[in-house]
C-alpha positions as CSV (number, residue, x, y, z in Angstrom):
1,X,0.1,0.0,0.1
2,X,2.1,2.8,-1.4
3,X,0.9,6.2,0.3
4,X,0.0,5.2,3.8
5,X,2.3,6.7,6.3
6,X,2.2,7.4,9.9
7,X,4.9,10.1,10.7
8,X,5.3,11.5,14.4
9,X,6.6,14.7,15.5
10,X,8.9,14.8,18.2
11,X,6.8,17.0,20.4
12,X,3.6,15.1,21.7
13,X,0.4,16.7,20.0
14,X,-2.9,15.6,19.2
15,X,-3.0,13.3,15.7
16,X,-4.3,14.4,12.5
17,X,-5.3,12.1,9.8
18,X,-4.8,13.6,6.3
19,X,-6.7,11.9,3.6
20,X,-6.3,13.0,-0.3
21,X,-5.6,11.3,-2.9
22,X,-3.1,14.0,-4.2
23,X,0.4,13.2,-2.7
24,X,1.7,16.9,-3.0
25,X,-1.5,17.6,-0.6
26,X,-0.8,15.1,1.9
27,X,2.7,15.9,2.1
28,X,2.1,19.8,2.4
29,X,-0.4,19.5,4.8
30,X,1.5,17.2,7.1
31,X,4.6,19.4,7.0
32,X,2.4,22.5,8.1
33,X,0.9,20.4,11.1
34,X,4.1,18.6,12.1
35,X,6.1,22.0,12.2
36,X,3.1,23.0,15.0
37,X,3.6,19.8,16.9
38,X,0.9,17.8,15.6
39,X,1.4,14.3,14.8
40,X,0.3,13.0,11.1
41,X,-1.1,10.0,9.7
42,X,-1.7,10.1,5.9
43,X,-4.0,8.2,3.6
44,X,-4.4,8.5,-0.2
45,X,-8.0,6.6,-0.3
46,X,-10.7,6.1,1.8
47,X,-10.1,2.3,1.8
48,X,-6.6,3.1,3.2
49,X,-8.1,5.4,5.8
50,X,-10.4,2.7,7.1
51,X,-7.4,0.3,7.4
52,X,-5.5,2.8,9.4
53,X,-8.6,3.6,11.5
54,X,-8.8,-0.4,12.4
55,X,-5.2,-0.9,12.7
56,X,-3.8,2.2,14.6
57,X,-4.9,4.3,17.3
58,X,-7.8,6.7,16.3
59,X,-7.0,10.3,15.3
60,X,-8.1,13.4,17.2
61,X,-9.2,15.0,13.7
62,X,-9.5,14.1,10.1
63,X,-8.9,16.1,7.1
64,X,-10.4,14.9,4.2
65,X,-11.4,15.2,0.4
66,X,-14.1,14.3,-1.3
67,X,-13.0,13.3,-4.6
68,X,-10.9,10.2,-4.4
69,X,-10.6,6.6,-6.5
70,X,-12.6,3.9,-4.7
71,X,-14.1,4.9,-1.6
72,X,-14.5,8.6,-1.8
73,X,-15.0,11.3,0.8
74,X,-18.8,11.3,1.3
75,X,-18.9,7.3,1.3
76,X,-16.1,7.5,3.9
77,X,-17.4,10.3,5.7
78,X,-21.0,8.2,5.7
79,X,-19.5,5.1,7.1
80,X,-17.8,7.2,10.0
81,X,-21.1,8.7,10.6
82,X,-23.0,5.0,10.9
83,X,-20.2,3.6,13.1
84,X,-20.5,4.5,17.0
85,X,-16.7,4.0,17.3
86,X,-16.0,6.9,14.8
87,X,-19.2,8.9,14.9
88,X,-17.6,11.5,17.6
89,X,-14.5,12.0,15.5
90,X,-14.2,15.1,14.1
91,X,-14.2,15.8,10.4
92,X,-12.9,19.1,8.5
93,X,-13.8,18.4,4.6
94,X,-10.9,20.2,2.5
95,X,-11.7,19.5,-0.9
96,X,-11.7,21.1,-4.2
97,X,-15.2,20.2,-4.8
98,X,-17.7,23.5,-4.1
99,X,-21.3,22.5,-5.1
100,X,-23.9,23.1,-2.8
101,X,-25.1,19.5,-2.7
102,X,-21.7,18.0,-1.5
103,X,-21.4,21.1,1.0
104,X,-24.9,20.2,2.4
105,X,-24.3,16.2,2.3
106,X,-20.9,16.6,4.2
107,X,-22.2,18.7,7.1
108,X,-25.5,16.7,7.2
109,X,-23.2,13.6,7.8
110,X,-21.4,15.2,10.5
111,X,-18.4,17.2,8.8
112,X,-17.6,20.1,11.5
113,X,-16.3,22.1,8.4
114,X,-16.0,22.6,4.7
115,X,-13.2,24.2,3.5
116,X,-12.5,24.6,-0.3
117,X,-8.9,24.0,-1.6
118,X,-8.9,27.1,-3.8
119,X,-10.0,29.6,-1.4
120,X,-9.0,28.6,2.1
121,X,-5.9,30.1,4.2
122,X,-3.6,28.2,5.9
123,X,-4.5,30.2,9.2
124,X,-8.3,29.4,8.6
125,X,-7.2,25.8,8.6
126,X,-5.0,25.9,11.4
127,X,-7.8,27.8,13.6
128,X,-9.8,24.9,12.8
129,X,-7.6,22.1,13.8
130,X,-6.8,24.1,17.0
131,X,-10.3,24.5,17.6
132,X,-11.3,20.7,17.0
133,X,-8.2,19.0,18.6
134,X,-8.3,21.4,21.5
135,X,-4.5,21.7,21.3
136,X,-2.4,25.2,21.4
137,X,1.0,24.6,20.3
138,X,3.8,26.1,22.5
């Protein structure tokens, strides 16, 4: 399973799972989060994310893309929402998909926020990450 990575930062911090089929997006987000003291887990598909959720410790927050091959972000979000073990995991959608139906469906399935890749700022994303993990880096 190429693309599945668990990367730890030397400082203890909450774990953020990044689920995105675009390798550059995963790497960039992981680096940003690790610099702030977060631990990251990366998956390139919904199926890989499920494997990590079953095999590794649960993250404190999930950053989730919508458009991915196989099990896409909305399907994964629905599976998380339907599973009592994962239902409380905060999920922030971070995607290029901006149509109203997808935004509404994501929020209906329990996503805490919806960021559009072309329009969000790193500061906005980090504010949400801090809010939903309750972590304030030193």
